[in-house]
N, CA, C and O of each residue as an XYZ file, in Angstrom:
836
protein
N       3.080    -45.229    -53.989
C       1.606    -45.044    -53.023
C       1.288    -46.646    -52.564
O       0.162    -47.116    -52.724
N       2.183    -47.282    -52.090
C       1.946    -49.098    -51.697
C       1.682    -48.852    -50.369
O       2.230    -47.965    -49.715
N       0.895    -49.580    -49.980
C       0.567    -49.812    -48.429
C       1.513    -51.316    -48.108
O       2.165    -51.572    -47.096
N       1.356    -52.005    -49.114
C       2.196    -53.152    -48.994
C       2.920    -53.663    -50.110
O       2.423    -53.740    -51.234
N       4.238    -54.061    -49.791
C       4.912    -54.464    -51.031
C       5.242    -56.146    -51.132
O       6.125    -56.768    -50.541
N       4.419    -56.553    -51.905
C       4.296    -58.209    -51.709
C       5.813    -58.648    -52.321
O       6.460    -57.807    -52.943
N       6.394    -60.148    -52.088
C       7.362    -60.306    -52.628
C       7.401    -60.739    -54.121
O       8.465    -60.792    -54.737
N       6.251    -61.032    -54.656
C       6.096    -61.234    -56.068
C       6.395    -59.960    -57.008
O       6.840    -60.022    -58.155
N       6.057    -58.766    -56.279
C       6.167    -57.492    -57.009
C       7.587    -57.364    -57.128
O       8.108    -57.042    -58.195
N       8.224    -57.593    -56.113
C       9.793    -56.993    -55.726
C      10.544    -58.038    -56.841
O      11.481    -57.716    -57.572
N       9.925    -59.299    -56.784
C      10.726    -60.143    -57.698
C      10.538    -59.941    -59.293
O      11.233    -60.546    -60.109
N       9.634    -59.126    -59.608
C       9.313    -58.685    -60.952
C      10.661    -58.014    -61.552
O      11.096    -58.320    -62.662
N      11.371    -56.916    -60.561
C      12.669    -56.427    -60.916
C      13.856    -56.729    -60.291
O      14.937    -56.148    -60.398
N      13.566    -57.671    -59.641
C      14.909    -58.245    -58.610
C      14.728    -60.026    -58.886
O      14.632    -60.824    -57.954
N      14.714    -60.331    -60.025
C      14.136    -62.121    -60.225
C      15.298    -62.973    -59.456
O      15.035    -63.979    -58.797
N      16.661    -62.427    -59.627
C      17.872    -63.366    -59.083
C      18.042    -63.468    -57.288
O      18.746    -64.173    -56.566
N      17.066    -62.438    -57.026
C      16.851    -62.053    -55.300
C      18.437    -61.794    -54.888
O      19.004    -62.331    -53.936
N      19.042    -60.825    -55.842
C      20.615    -60.362    -55.519
C      20.402    -59.193    -54.665
O      21.427    -58.665    -54.235
N      19.196    -58.646    -54.309
C      19.238    -57.444    -53.231
C      18.360    -57.409    -52.064
O      17.359    -58.123    -52.125
N      18.534    -56.767    -51.098
C      17.943    -56.567    -49.885
C      17.089    -55.748    -50.093
O      17.605    -54.778    -50.647
N      15.890    -55.601    -49.918
C      14.770    -54.509    -50.035
C      14.404    -54.418    -48.454
O      14.442    -55.404    -47.718
N      14.088    -53.271    -48.074
C      13.334    -52.864    -47.011
C      12.463    -51.151    -47.526
O      12.882    -50.268    -48.274
N      11.486    -51.224    -46.940
C      10.351    -50.068    -47.210
C       9.459    -49.830    -45.965
O       9.085    -50.550    -45.039
N       9.258    -48.492    -46.322
C       8.130    -47.990    -45.374
C       6.786    -47.569    -46.249
O       6.905    -46.845    -47.237
N       5.496    -48.075    -45.813
C       4.539    -47.974    -46.638
C       4.042    -46.626    -46.544
O       4.254    -45.855    -45.608
N       3.287    -46.369    -47.703
C       2.798    -44.523    -47.998
C       1.570    -44.716    -47.117
O       1.062    -45.765    -46.719
N       1.204    -43.407    -46.901
C      -0.228    -42.873    -46.366
C      -0.489    -42.141    -47.389
O       0.118    -41.177    -47.857
N      -1.781    -42.857    -47.822
C      -2.371    -42.420    -48.811
C      -1.673    -42.173    -50.247
O      -1.180    -43.098    -50.892
N      -1.684    -40.712    -50.718
C      -0.869    -40.403    -51.717
C       0.536    -39.636    -51.295
O       1.105    -38.862    -52.065
N       0.937    -39.899    -50.195
C       2.025    -39.040    -49.775
C       3.031    -40.116    -49.056
O       2.614    -41.273    -48.986
N       4.086    -39.877    -48.615
C       5.104    -40.895    -48.207
C       5.522    -42.141    -48.912
O       5.405    -42.008    -50.130
N       5.945    -43.242    -48.564
C       6.535    -44.398    -48.815
C       7.748    -44.417    -49.498
O       7.883    -43.902    -50.607
N       8.678    -45.013    -48.862
C      10.152    -45.309    -49.210
C      10.629    -46.540    -49.175
O      10.533    -47.268    -48.188
N      11.324    -46.943    -50.541
C      11.788    -48.137    -50.784
C      13.137    -48.138    -51.025
O      13.490    -47.420    -51.961
N      14.118    -48.838    -50.353
C      15.549    -48.936    -50.684
C      15.792    -50.323    -50.912
O      15.153    -51.250    -50.414
N      16.961    -50.424    -51.863
C      17.263    -51.823    -52.346
C      18.737    -51.982    -52.323
O      19.394    -51.229    -53.042
N      19.317    -52.827    -51.622
C      21.014    -52.738    -51.407
C      21.284    -53.954    -52.258
O      20.517    -54.917    -52.248
N      22.516    -53.902    -53.086
C      23.181    -55.048    -53.734
C      24.231    -55.831    -52.982
O      25.379    -55.443    -52.766
N      23.717    -56.944    -52.621
C      24.398    -57.569    -51.420
C      25.611    -58.141    -52.107
O      26.121    -59.135    -51.590
N      26.203    -57.581    -53.341
C      27.412    -58.124    -53.730
C      28.455    -57.164    -53.260
O      29.653    -57.445    -53.239
N      27.983    -56.092    -52.906
C      28.734    -55.012    -52.579
C      28.559    -54.530    -51.098
O      29.342    -53.719    -50.604
N      27.740    -54.943    -50.564
C      27.317    -54.428    -49.296
C      26.554    -55.454    -48.262
O      25.604    -56.151    -48.615
N      26.978    -55.448    -47.237
C      26.058    -56.318    -46.005
C      25.469    -54.908    -45.344
O      25.973    -53.796    -45.189
N      23.909    -55.585    -44.964
C      23.246    -54.729    -44.109
C      23.333    -55.010    -42.616
O      22.750    -56.037    -42.269
N      23.834    -54.435    -41.829
C      23.904    -54.631    -40.480
C      22.556    -54.563    -39.456
O      22.209    -55.362    -38.585
N      22.032    -53.498    -39.832
C      20.654    -53.205    -39.195
C      20.113    -51.941    -39.977
O      20.776    -51.269    -40.767
N      18.673    -51.715    -39.590
C      18.078    -50.438    -40.265
C      16.846    -50.142    -38.958
O      16.406    -50.792    -38.010
N      16.631    -48.862    -39.512
C      15.963    -48.150    -38.520
C      15.165    -47.223    -39.226
O      15.603    -46.565    -40.169
N      13.792    -47.135    -38.724
C      12.571    -46.863    -39.279
C      12.078    -45.422    -38.626
O      11.917    -45.353    -37.408
N      11.866    -44.371    -39.405
C      11.231    -43.261    -38.834
C      10.070    -42.920    -39.461
O       9.773    -43.806    -40.263
N       9.092    -41.811    -39.445
C       8.098    -41.412    -40.182
C       8.567    -41.025    -41.300
O       7.868    -41.504    -42.194
N       9.633    -40.223    -41.822
C      10.187    -39.824    -42.883
C      11.368    -40.264    -43.513
O      11.756    -39.978    -44.646
N      11.891    -40.970    -42.690
C      13.551    -41.508    -42.928
C      13.302    -43.246    -42.861
O      12.493    -43.823    -42.135
N      14.288    -43.893    -43.882
C      14.612    -45.142    -43.654
C      15.937    -45.289    -43.681
O      16.556    -45.046    -44.716
N      16.607    -45.738    -42.465
C      17.931    -45.915    -42.411
C      18.524    -47.221    -42.470
O      17.980    -48.130    -41.843
N      19.463    -47.420    -43.072
C      20.091    -48.691    -43.611
C      21.588    -48.837    -43.115
O      22.308    -48.143    -43.833
N      22.272    -49.472    -42.177
C      23.442    -49.338    -41.827
C      24.295    -50.409    -42.555
O      24.100    -51.624    -42.557
N      25.345    -49.669    -43.214
C      25.910    -50.778    -44.249
C      27.270    -51.397    -43.936
O      27.808    -50.912    -42.941
N      27.838    -52.208    -44.465
C      29.133    -52.770    -44.203
C      29.479    -52.638    -45.757
O      28.865    -53.386    -46.518
N      30.351    -51.809    -46.253
C      30.802    -51.544    -47.591
C      32.123    -52.482    -47.949
O      33.264    -52.145    -47.634
N      31.808    -53.694    -48.644
C      32.746    -54.654    -48.819
C      34.202    -54.258    -49.427
O      35.281    -54.748    -49.092
N      33.980    -53.306    -50.348
C      35.335    -52.917    -51.190
C      36.064    -52.012    -50.102
O      37.248    -52.213    -49.834
N      35.342    -51.034    -49.499
C      36.004    -49.960    -48.629
C      36.590    -50.839    -47.020
O      37.496    -50.383    -46.322
N      35.922    -51.978    -46.745
C      35.900    -52.298    -45.662
C      35.617    -51.543    -44.447
O      36.223    -51.739    -43.394
N      34.474    -50.475    -44.636
C      34.170    -49.724    -43.665
C      32.548    -49.776    -43.510
O      31.799    -50.201    -44.389
N      32.186    -49.337    -42.405
C      30.811    -48.967    -42.364
C      30.422    -47.550    -42.598
O      31.165    -46.612    -42.308
N      29.126    -47.400    -43.182
C      28.573    -45.901    -43.348
C      27.005    -46.346    -43.706
O      26.657    -47.460    -44.098
N      26.132    -45.170    -43.468
C      24.896    -45.386    -43.399
C      24.179    -44.801    -44.265
O      24.444    -43.603    -44.372
N      23.395    -45.169    -44.909
C      22.231    -44.691    -46.037
C      21.169    -44.116    -45.509
O      20.695    -44.885    -44.672
N      20.578    -43.163    -45.587
C      19.378    -42.463    -45.023
C      18.456    -41.972    -46.233
O      18.660    -40.930    -46.856
N      17.341    -42.929    -46.495
C      16.617    -42.593    -47.594
C      15.638    -41.635    -47.292
O      15.029    -41.962    -46.274
N      15.240    -40.552    -47.792
C      14.231    -39.559    -47.089
C      13.027    -39.126    -47.823
O      13.166    -38.945    -49.033
N      12.017    -38.954    -47.361
C      10.933    -38.636    -47.982
C      10.243    -37.476    -47.040
O       9.572    -37.807    -46.063
N      10.431    -36.207    -47.363
C      10.124    -35.265    -46.480
C       8.590    -35.121    -46.422
O       7.849    -35.742    -47.184
N       8.149    -34.249    -45.455
C       6.908    -34.010    -45.242
C       6.289    -33.538    -46.340
O       7.088    -32.965    -47.081
N       5.088    -33.553    -46.772
C       4.529    -33.079    -48.140
C       3.598    -31.806    -47.920
O       3.200    -31.015    -48.776
N       3.338    -31.816    -46.453
C       2.201    -30.678    -46.160
C       2.839    -29.740    -44.905
O       3.387    -30.398    -44.021
N       2.827    -28.522    -44.764
C       3.209    -27.477    -44.353
C       3.082    -27.950    -42.572
O       4.039    -27.855    -41.803
N       1.980    -28.355    -42.248
C       1.989    -28.619    -40.957
C       2.643    -29.850    -40.195
O       2.664    -30.093    -38.989
N       3.212    -30.605    -41.358
C       3.977    -31.807    -40.706
C       5.661    -31.651    -40.972
O       6.414    -32.611    -40.806
N       6.176    -30.213    -41.437
C       7.611    -30.213    -41.743
C       8.383    -29.890    -40.352
O       9.417    -30.544    -40.222
N       8.132    -29.170    -39.488
C       8.789    -29.165    -38.257
C       9.137    -30.630    -37.725
O      10.269    -30.932    -37.349
N       7.943    -31.600    -37.731
C       8.198    -32.984    -37.354
C       9.294    -33.313    -38.146
O      10.296    -33.632    -37.506
N       9.393    -33.326    -39.454
C      10.164    -34.128    -40.223
C      11.324    -33.481    -39.943
O      12.150    -34.360    -39.697
N      11.938    -32.164    -39.830
C      13.274    -31.427    -39.966
C      13.489    -32.006    -38.225
O      14.675    -32.094    -37.904
N      12.671    -32.314    -37.344
C      13.221    -32.875    -35.935
C      13.680    -34.306    -36.272
O      14.756    -34.702    -35.824
N      13.035    -34.972    -36.918
C      13.542    -36.329    -37.142
C      14.836    -36.558    -38.016
O      15.724    -37.382    -37.798
N      14.754    -35.683    -39.015
C      16.125    -35.516    -39.886
C      17.124    -35.259    -38.740
O      17.987    -36.096    -38.480
N      17.011    -34.109    -38.058
C      18.185    -33.777    -37.057
C      18.530    -35.070    -36.207
O      19.662    -35.509    -36.002
N      17.496    -35.519    -35.815
C      18.028    -36.639    -34.622
C      18.458    -37.876    -35.480
O      19.336    -38.494    -34.878
N      18.175    -38.382    -36.545
C      18.554    -39.134    -37.263
C      20.273    -38.991    -37.214
O      21.088    -39.789    -36.751
N      20.460    -37.879    -37.767
C      21.847    -37.439    -38.099
C      22.723    -37.500    -36.962
O      23.812    -38.073    -36.927
N      22.007    -36.686    -35.774
C      23.011    -36.637    -34.726
C      23.125    -38.072    -34.100
O      24.034    -38.292    -33.300
N      22.386    -38.883    -34.380
C      22.452    -40.344    -33.682
C      23.264    -41.128    -34.550
O      23.608    -42.220    -34.096
N      23.674    -40.806    -35.760
C      24.296    -41.560    -36.542
C      25.985    -41.600    -36.119
O      26.652    -40.629    -36.475
N      26.681    -42.736    -35.351
C      28.087    -42.665    -35.261
C      28.949    -42.894    -36.498
O      30.134    -42.567    -36.434
N      28.489    -43.394    -37.554
C      29.308    -43.630    -38.761
C      28.890    -42.610    -39.742
O      27.923    -41.870    -39.563
N      29.792    -42.593    -40.981
C      29.510    -41.602    -41.934
C      28.124    -41.966    -42.435
O      27.472    -43.001    -42.303
N      27.864    -40.843    -43.036
C      26.400    -41.076    -43.635
C      25.889    -40.094    -44.978
O      26.305    -38.963    -45.232
N      24.989    -40.787    -45.651
C      24.394    -39.830    -46.577
C      22.958    -39.859    -46.512
O      22.378    -40.941    -46.427
N      22.349    -38.803    -46.543
C      20.989    -38.613    -46.719
C      20.296    -38.042    -47.916
O      20.283    -36.851    -48.229
N      19.764    -38.959    -48.502
C      19.114    -38.321    -50.047
C      17.840    -38.779    -50.227
O      17.414    -39.732    -49.574
N      17.063    -38.093    -51.199
C      15.811    -38.248    -51.666
C      15.143    -36.941    -51.605
O      15.810    -35.907    -51.624
N      13.517    -36.929    -51.512
C      12.785    -36.024    -51.690
C      12.616    -35.008    -50.242
O      11.916    -35.426    -49.320
N      13.117    -34.038    -50.167
C      13.128    -33.453    -48.926
C      11.863    -32.501    -49.014
O      11.636    -31.876    -47.978
N      11.034    -32.294    -50.040
C       9.927    -31.405    -50.152
C      10.485    -30.126    -49.585
O       9.552    -29.532    -49.043
N      11.352    -29.604    -49.502
C      11.991    -28.205    -49.049
C      12.873    -27.550    -50.068
O      13.636    -28.324    -50.645
N      12.921    -26.479    -50.360
C      14.127    -25.827    -51.093
C      14.690    -24.940    -49.977
O      14.025    -24.355    -49.122
N      16.236    -24.933    -50.143
C      16.889    -24.096    -49.441
C      17.005    -22.648    -49.460
O      17.027    -21.914    -48.472
N      17.084    -22.273    -50.812
C      17.125    -20.897    -51.336
C      15.960    -20.214    -52.191
O      15.023    -20.943    -52.514
N      15.942    -18.887    -52.578
C      15.248    -18.393    -53.562
C      15.766    -18.872    -54.826
O      14.880    -19.062    -55.659
N      16.840    -19.100    -55.176
C      17.559    -19.507    -56.506
C      17.080    -21.122    -56.787
O      17.309    -21.702    -57.849
N      16.391    -21.714    -55.659
C      16.233    -23.063    -55.919
C      14.389    -23.173    -56.587
O      13.805    -24.237    -56.794
N      13.919    -22.060    -56.763
C      12.697    -21.791    -57.155
C      12.533    -20.957    -58.402
O      13.136    -19.884    -58.384
N      11.787    -21.265    -59.553
C      11.878    -20.004    -60.423
C      10.889    -19.057    -60.122
O      10.936    -18.045    -60.820
N      10.040    -19.107    -59.306
C       9.299    -18.149    -58.949
C       8.624    -18.226    -57.533
O       8.420    -19.281    -56.931
N       8.295    -16.939    -57.070
C       7.649    -17.198    -55.481
C       8.926    -17.216    -54.504
O      10.093    -17.317    -54.882
N       8.503    -17.103    -53.233
C       9.602    -16.843    -52.278
C       9.617    -18.337    -51.624
O       8.746    -19.166    -51.885
N      10.672    -18.575    -50.774
C      10.905    -19.910    -50.022
C       9.917    -20.195    -49.118
O       9.155    -19.277    -48.816
N       9.747    -21.436    -48.549
C       8.913    -21.679    -47.601
C       9.548    -21.165    -46.133
O      10.744    -21.178    -45.844
N       8.708    -20.818    -45.485
C       9.371    -20.312    -44.013
C      10.105    -21.369    -43.457
O      11.085    -21.161    -42.742
N       9.632    -22.665    -43.783
C      10.687    -23.660    -43.296
C      12.259    -23.989    -43.477
O      13.064    -24.500    -42.698
N      12.382    -23.547    -44.684
C      13.412    -23.309    -45.489
C      14.541    -22.830    -44.494
O      15.683    -23.268    -44.356
N      14.028    -22.019    -43.980
C      15.339    -21.527    -42.589
C      15.632    -22.489    -41.684
O      16.802    -22.650    -41.337
N      14.591    -23.283    -41.161
C      14.683    -24.276    -40.104
C      15.500    -25.231    -40.784
O      16.418    -25.720    -40.125
N      15.333    -25.642    -42.122
C      15.904    -26.539    -42.911
C      17.660    -26.184    -43.104
O      18.537    -27.043    -43.210
N      17.804    -25.130    -43.110
C      19.276    -24.742    -43.533
C      19.943    -24.890    -41.800
O      21.082    -25.267    -41.524
N      19.037    -24.541    -40.967
C      19.720    -24.485    -39.554
C      20.218    -25.967    -39.048
O      21.177    -26.202    -38.312
N      19.368    -26.838    -39.601
C      19.669    -28.348    -39.364
C      20.823    -28.761    -40.156
O      21.761    -29.392    -39.671
N      20.738    -28.350    -41.557
C      21.929    -28.677    -42.151
C      23.452    -28.051    -41.722
O      24.561    -28.579    -41.808
N      23.121    -26.943    -41.311
C      24.278    -26.054    -40.875
C      24.811    -26.802    -39.530
O      25.940    -27.263    -39.358
N      23.689    -26.808    -38.596
C      24.042    -27.583    -37.264
C      24.712    -28.653    -37.126
O      25.524    -28.815    -36.215
N      24.414    -29.616    -38.128
C      24.764    -30.821    -38.340
C      26.017    -31.224    -39.229
O      26.462    -32.361    -39.390
N      26.553    -29.856    -39.848
C      27.814    -29.566    -40.461
C      27.500    -30.421    -41.800
O      28.448    -30.844    -42.462
N      26.234    -30.662    -42.175
C      26.278    -31.438    -43.514
C      26.661    -30.689    -44.898
O      26.562    -29.481    -45.110
N      27.097    -31.632    -45.741
C      27.519    -31.064    -47.117
C      26.413    -31.310    -47.960
O      25.721    -32.314    -47.794
N      26.139    -30.325    -49.021
C      24.969    -30.468    -49.843
C      25.641    -31.053    -51.178
O      26.445    -30.283    -51.704
N      25.484    -32.033    -51.679
C      26.598    -32.600    -52.888
C      26.182    -31.573    -54.168
O      25.032    -31.142    -54.240
N      26.981    -31.295    -54.951
C      26.928    -30.541    -56.147
C      25.867    -31.568    -57.198
O      25.869    -32.799    -57.224
N      25.049    -30.689    -57.971
C      24.267    -31.441    -58.972
C      24.789    -30.806    -60.136
O      25.261    -29.670    -60.097
N      24.724    -31.491    -61.161
C      24.910    -31.204    -62.568
C      23.543    -31.497    -63.498
O      22.602    -32.164    -63.067
N      23.567    -31.018    -64.574
C      22.216    -31.262    -65.433
C      21.179    -30.165    -65.287
O      20.186    -30.229    -66.011
N      21.282    -29.349    -64.584
C      19.996    -28.184    -64.275
C      19.899    -27.940    -62.959
O      20.589    -28.538    -62.133
N      19.050    -27.057    -62.665
C      18.872    -26.244    -61.377
C      17.718    -26.726    -60.562
O      17.562    -26.293    -59.420
N      16.907    -27.593    -61.083
C      15.618    -27.828    -60.570
C      15.186    -29.370    -60.823
O      15.460    -29.899    -61.901
N      14.445    -30.140    -59.715
C      14.235    -31.568    -59.968
C      12.948    -31.799    -59.831
O      12.621    -32.982    -59.735
N      11.909    -30.780    -59.785
C      10.439    -30.827    -59.846
C       9.693    -29.909    -60.394
O       9.944    -28.704    -60.372
N       8.653    -30.480    -60.961
C       7.553    -29.415    -61.537
C       6.408    -29.854    -61.360
O       6.153    -31.038    -61.143
N       5.524    -28.871    -61.440
C       4.106    -29.069    -61.158
C       3.505    -29.280    -62.327
O       2.383    -29.735    -62.103
N       3.716    -29.165    -63.500
C       3.356    -29.675    -64.931
C       2.254    -28.559    -65.268
O       1.226    -28.971    -65.804
N       2.356    -27.327    -65.034
C       1.374    -26.382    -65.446
C       1.956    -25.384    -66.331
O       3.153    -25.137    -66.186
N       1.264    -24.751    -67.257
C       1.747    -23.860    -68.043
C       1.247    -22.457    -67.524
O       0.036    -22.246    -67.473
N       2.044    -21.611    -67.186
C       3.679    -21.829    -66.918
C       4.061    -22.506    -65.904
O       3.408    -22.366    -64.870
N       5.182    -23.395    -65.911
C       5.335    -24.393    -64.739
C       5.980    -23.500    -63.463
O       6.648    -22.474    -63.596
N       5.625    -24.123    -62.244
C       6.654    -23.901    -61.195
C       7.484    -25.191    -60.981
O       7.144    -26.363    -60.823
N       8.655    -24.592    -61.028
C       9.899    -25.454    -61.055
C      10.824    -25.423    -59.615
O      11.182    -24.314    -59.218
N      11.161    -26.480    -58.934
C      11.679    -26.215    -57.720
C      12.786    -27.412    -57.671
O      12.692    -28.459    -58.312
N      14.069    -26.990    -56.613
C      14.713    -28.190    -56.336
C      14.367    -28.910    -55.104
O      14.932    -28.567    -54.065
N      13.694    -29.659    -55.091
C      13.222    -30.710    -53.831
C      14.105    -31.694    -53.566
O      14.351    -31.961    -52.390
N      14.652    -32.312    -54.489
C      15.537    -33.567    -54.164
C      17.193    -33.225    -53.931
O      17.715    -32.297    -54.549
N      17.699    -33.783    -53.301
C      19.172    -33.547    -53.092
C      19.876    -34.789    -52.032
O      19.169    -35.722    -51.650
N      20.896    -34.708    -51.744
C      21.961    -35.463    -50.936
C      22.643    -34.622    -50.132
O      23.212    -33.624    -50.577
N      22.643    -34.976    -48.800
C      23.389    -34.235    -47.733
C      24.152    -35.428    -47.433
O      23.753    -36.592    -47.476
N      25.465    -34.932    -47.080
C      26.437    -36.035    -46.549
C      27.150    -35.394    -45.519
O      27.361    -34.181    -45.507
N      27.561    -36.264    -44.569
C      28.426    -35.848    -43.333
C      29.833    -35.667    -43.965
O      30.233    -36.155    -45.022
N      30.511    -34.849    -43.084
C      31.939    -34.959    -43.407
C      32.744    -36.121    -43.519
O      33.675    -36.261    -44.312
N      32.300    -37.031    -42.602
C      33.044    -38.573    -42.811
C      32.882    -39.053    -43.900
O      33.887    -39.411    -44.515
N      31.663    -39.208    -44.451
C      31.272    -39.791    -45.729
C      31.855    -39.039    -47.036
O      32.222    -39.655    -48.036
N      31.893    -37.748    -46.917
C      32.811    -36.919    -48.066
C      34.195    -37.363    -47.880
O      34.867    -37.007    -48.849
N      34.787    -37.918    -47.123
C      36.089    -38.092    -46.912
C      36.127    -39.501    -47.599
O      36.999    -39.665    -48.452
N      35.267    -40.542    -47.316
C      35.204    -41.615    -48.063
C      35.001    -41.308    -49.452
O      35.815    -41.877    -50.179
N      34.157    -40.576    -50.048
C      33.676    -40.415    -51.407
C      33.947    -39.009    -51.819
O      32.994    -38.279    -52.088
N      35.221    -38.554    -51.892
C      35.456    -37.057    -51.930
C      35.177    -36.497    -53.303
O      35.181    -35.283    -53.509
N      34.875    -37.606    -54.465
C      34.646    -36.815    -55.844
C      33.175    -37.145    -56.125
O      32.772    -37.018    -57.282
N      32.276    -37.589    -55.088
C      30.971    -37.434    -55.318
C      30.044    -36.657    -55.794
O      30.144    -35.563    -55.238
N      29.174    -36.675    -56.559
C      28.313    -35.545    -57.204
C      27.255    -36.340    -57.915
O      27.360    -37.507    -58.294
N      25.930    -35.318    -58.076
C      24.839    -35.849    -58.510
C      24.515    -35.606    -59.806
O      24.820    -34.466    -60.157
N      23.989    -36.298    -60.662
C      23.778    -36.242    -62.081
C      22.163    -36.182    -62.215
O      21.524    -37.177    -61.875
N      21.543    -35.120    -62.666
C      20.170    -35.024    -63.080
C      19.745    -35.666    -64.443
O      20.252    -35.275    -65.494
N      18.864    -36.598    -64.407
C      18.231    -37.167    -65.611
C      17.112    -36.756    -66.241
O      16.218    -36.313    -65.520
N      16.940    -36.790    -67.382
C      15.423    -36.188    -67.819
C      14.199    -37.153    -67.122
O      14.169    -38.335    -66.779
N      13.225    -36.060    -67.090
C      11.925    -36.703    -66.362
C      11.364    -37.399    -67.688
O      11.707    -37.203    -68.853
N      10.284    -38.374    -67.106
C       9.564    -39.145    -67.927
C       8.067    -39.408    -67.765
O       7.291    -38.890    -68.568
N       7.638    -40.146    -66.823
C       6.623    -40.078    -66.178
C       6.209    -39.783    -65.130
O       4.995    -39.798    -64.926
N       7.299    -39.351    -63.952
C       7.397    -38.616    -62.449
C       7.315    -36.855    -63.011
O       7.670    -36.278    -64.039
N       6.713    -36.469    -61.846
C       6.796    -34.775    -61.959
C       8.404    -34.537    -61.329
O       8.827    -33.387    -61.203
N       9.173    -35.621    -60.984
C      10.415    -35.422    -60.148
C      11.330    -35.920    -61.439
O      10.855    -36.595    -62.352
N      12.668    -35.501    -61.383
C      13.665    -35.835    -62.245
C      14.427    -36.898    -61.392
O      14.721    -36.578    -60.240
N      14.816    -38.288    -61.912
C      16.027    -38.960    -61.574
C      17.112    -38.457    -61.199
O      17.617    -37.671    -62.000
N      17.831    -38.698    -59.929
C      19.079    -38.331    -59.780
C      19.917    -39.514    -59.848
O      19.437    -40.646    -59.795
N      21.212    -39.268    -59.968
C      22.361    -40.665    -60.088
C      23.156    -39.939    -59.395
O      23.386    -38.753    -59.630
N      23.791    -40.814    -58.191
C      24.886    -40.387    -57.363
C      26.146    -41.012    -58.006
O      26.262    -42.229    -57.857
N      27.126    -40.347    -58.715
C      28.290    -40.770    -59.082
C      29.649    -40.566    -58.335
O      29.803    -39.573    -57.625
N      30.581    -41.448    -58.482
C      31.944    -41.131    -57.831
C      32.639    -40.572    -58.824
O      33.770    -40.488    -58.345
N      32.674    -40.150    -59.875
C      33.316    -39.811    -60.953
C      33.462    -38.304    -60.972
O      32.457    -37.833    -61.505
N      34.366    -37.299    -60.579
C      34.260    -36.350    -60.560
C      33.805    -35.525    -61.857
O      34.398    -35.903    -62.867
N      32.931    -34.534    -62.053
C      32.507    -33.715    -62.810
C      33.687    -32.664    -63.160
O      34.507    -32.589    -62.245
N      33.947    -31.885    -64.205
C      34.622    -31.053    -64.720
C      34.456    -29.774    -64.000
O      34.504    -28.689    -64.579
N      34.265    -29.909    -62.760
C      34.004    -28.679    -61.973
C      35.220    -28.600    -60.638
O      35.786    -29.661    -60.376
N      35.562    -27.473    -59.901
C      36.431    -27.359    -58.823
C      35.912    -27.508    -57.755
O      36.507    -28.158    -56.896
N      34.590    -26.924    -57.485
C      33.900    -27.123    -56.233
C      32.889    -28.213    -56.342
O      32.195    -28.211    -57.358
N      32.699    -29.150    -55.445
C      31.661    -30.327    -55.600
C      30.594    -30.042    -54.600
O      29.462    -30.467    -54.830
N      30.842    -29.355    -53.493
C      29.586    -29.478    -52.543
C      29.474    -28.072    -51.827
O      30.408    -27.271    -51.797
N      28.578    -27.915    -51.412
C      28.348    -26.480    -50.853
C      28.244    -26.730    -49.242
O      27.719    -27.722    -48.735
N      28.752    -25.813    -48.641
C      28.604    -25.657    -46.896
C      28.729    -24.459    -46.238
O      29.463    -23.595    -46.717
N      28.203    -24.292    -45.344
C      28.074    -23.090    -44.388
C      28.937    -22.908    -43.618
O      28.982    -23.736    -42.709
N      30.060    -21.726    -43.600
C      30.813    -21.674    -42.621
C      30.622    -21.215    -41.291
O      29.906    -20.228    -41.458
N      30.836    -21.335    -40.011
C      30.338    -20.894    -39.010
C      31.031    -19.257    -38.722
O      32.201    -18.901    -38.868
N      30.081    -18.618    -38.358
C      30.715    -17.278    -38.304
C      29.293    -16.726    -37.260
O      29.242    -15.567    -36.848
């Protein structure tokens, strides 16, 4: 929830200035995206800002390949979700390089991603975007849900995920998500790992039919 990220604040957690930082300011208590790139491993060619997405075009120094990182903070309010999904589809369609889109999408995909209630009506459009762009939903280990409303009894949902293009999956075929314990936030942190978990199927996809 920061309107401005001053340099002195960033240097508190990056004192050696080894990272490149880009951000989108928050709007009150919603929105706000911060992306940091370790310059030892990546060069940043360019970046593109949307209302809900911050895209960084990366040169992977190890792979000698370009791929794009899309940091996502989906619309928190129902009336803005169509606008968010249209922006997501546009960013994915315009990306010529392999890409990963990760973050808080503020939407579930299926009833199984909630512990109670029914899915939002925009979940069907969310799945249509994923299907239409032929995206893969990376497998997550460590639990089913990533968010709680901290009530008793709680509402639990999976709002956080990483969606990847087929080209990105080809670059990192064993990638998966590890859910970490919550501490202060109502969201669980997620770690993206390249070491395969003890599972045979790593990602979910729709088949065209």
